[in-house]
C-alpha positions as CSV (number, residue, x, y, z in Angstrom):
1,M,-40.3,-39.1,-11.8
2,G,-40.8,-37.8,-15.2
3,K,-42.9,-34.8,-16.2
4,D,-45.5,-37.1,-17.8
5,V,-45.9,-39.1,-14.6
6,K,-46.5,-36.1,-12.4
7,T,-49.0,-34.7,-15.0
8,A,-50.9,-38.0,-15.0
9,L,-51.0,-38.2,-11.2
10,L,-52.1,-34.6,-10.9
11,S,-54.9,-35.2,-13.6
12,V,-56.1,-38.3,-11.6
13,L,-56.2,-36.2,-8.4
14,I,-58.1,-33.4,-10.1
15,I,-60.6,-36.0,-11.5
16,I,-61.1,-37.6,-8.1
17,T,-61.5,-34.3,-6.3
18,T,-64.0,-33.1,-9.0
19,F,-65.9,-36.3,-8.6
20,I,-66.1,-35.9,-4.8
21,I,-67.2,-32.3,-5.0
22,I,-69.9,-33.2,-7.6
23,R,-71.2,-35.9,-5.3
24,R,-71.3,-33.8,-2.2
25,F,-73.1,-31.1,-4.0
26,T,-75.6,-33.6,-5.4
27,V,-76.4,-35.0,-1.9
28,L,-76.6,-31.5,-0.4
29,H,-79.1,-30.5,-3.3
30,L,-81.3,-33.7,-2.6
31,E,-81.3,-33.0,1.1
32,F,-82.3,-29.4,0.4
33,K,-85.1,-30.4,-1.8
34,N,-86.5,-32.6,0.9
35,I,-86.9,-29.8,3.4
36,D,-90.6,-28.9,3.8
37,L,-91.3,-25.2,4.0
38,P,-93.1,-24.1,7.2
39,T,-96.8,-23.7,6.8
40,K,-99.2,-21.7,9.1
41,A,-100.4,-24.9,10.7
42,S,-96.9,-26.3,11.2
43,R,-95.5,-23.2,13.0
44,Q,-98.5,-22.7,15.4
45,I,-98.0,-25.9,17.3
46,G,-98.4,-25.8,21.0
47,D,-96.9,-22.6,22.6
48,M,-95.0,-21.7,19.5
49,S,-97.6,-19.5,17.8
50,T,-96.4,-15.9,17.2
51,H,-99.0,-14.0,19.0
52,K,-97.9,-15.3,22.4
53,W,-94.3,-14.1,21.9
54,I,-94.9,-10.4,21.1
55,T,-94.9,-7.7,23.7
56,V,-97.6,-4.9,24.0
57,K,-94.9,-2.4,23.3
58,K,-93.8,-4.0,20.1
59,M,-97.4,-4.7,19.0
60,S,-98.1,-1.0,19.7
61,K,-95.2,0.1,17.4
62,K,-96.0,-2.6,14.8
63,Y,-99.7,-1.8,14.2
64,N,-99.6,1.9,15.3
65,I,-102.0,1.4,18.1
66,S,-101.6,2.9,21.6
67,E,-100.5,0.7,24.4
68,E,-103.6,1.9,26.5
69,R,-106.0,0.8,23.8
70,I,-104.4,-2.7,23.6
71,F,-104.6,-3.0,27.5
72,K,-108.2,-1.9,27.4
73,T,-109.0,-4.4,24.6
74,L,-107.4,-7.2,26.7
75,E,-109.4,-6.0,29.7
76,I,-106.2,-5.5,31.8
77,V,-105.5,-2.8,34.2
78,P,-101.6,-2.5,33.5
79,Q,-98.9,-2.2,36.1
80,K,-95.6,-0.7,35.5
81,G,-93.5,-2.9,33.2
82,D,-96.5,-4.9,31.8
83,E,-95.9,-3.4,28.3
84,N,-92.6,-5.4,28.2
85,L,-94.2,-8.7,29.0
86,Y,-95.1,-11.2,26.3
87,I,-98.8,-11.7,25.7
88,K,-98.5,-15.3,27.0
89,D,-97.0,-14.0,30.3
90,L,-99.7,-11.3,30.6
91,G,-102.4,-13.9,30.2
92,K,-100.8,-16.1,33.1
93,K,-100.3,-13.0,35.3
94,Y,-103.9,-11.8,35.0
95,N,-105.5,-15.2,34.7
96,K,-106.9,-14.5,31.2
97,P,-107.4,-17.3,28.6
98,L,-105.0,-16.9,25.7
99,K,-107.7,-17.8,23.3
100,D,-109.9,-14.8,24.3
101,M,-106.8,-12.5,24.4
102,K,-105.9,-13.7,20.9
103,D,-109.4,-13.1,19.6
104,N,-109.4,-9.6,21.1
105,L,-106.2,-8.7,19.6
106,K,-107.2,-9.9,16.3
107,K,-110.4,-7.6,16.5
108,I,-108.4,-4.6,17.4
109,I,-105.9,-5.2,14.7
110,E,-108.6,-5.8,12.0
111,N,-110.6,-2.7,13.1
112,D,-107.5,-0.6,12.9
113,K,-106.8,-2.0,9.4
114,N,-110.4,-1.2,8.4
115,I,-110.1,2.4,9.8
116,Q,-107.0,3.0,7.9
117,G,-108.5,1.6,4.6
118,N,-111.5,3.9,5.2
119,R,-109.1,6.9,5.7
120,D,-107.3,6.1,2.5
121,I,-110.6,5.9,0.6
122,E,-111.8,9.1,2.0
123,G,-108.5,10.8,1.3
124,K,-108.7,9.8,-2.4
125,K,-112.2,11.1,-2.7
126,H,-111.2,14.6,-1.7
127,E,-108.2,14.7,-4.2
């Protein structure tokens, strides 16, 4: 085989490979565009909502609220190890409706945010 034939075969292989790569990327791009981003409604289907899968200990650290205050809000007298249970499991253990527990937790978090906001405002008044 001559040099020109080898160059021609290599050029054809490069063109075919480039075409295949471009086609694959085009298909991948179109599939990626068809992915729907999750919305709040779509990620809270059934038992998949996030409030059921957080522990009291993590909630305490995340929102800077004491574990005792969280248990008091949930109207639960905790036993040892309850701070490591998921909210969903606490509801089952103490026969509490998850809707009531969720509403109580929302109230305590919103109240804490309002208190923090008021502290920030008062702190700025004195500066």
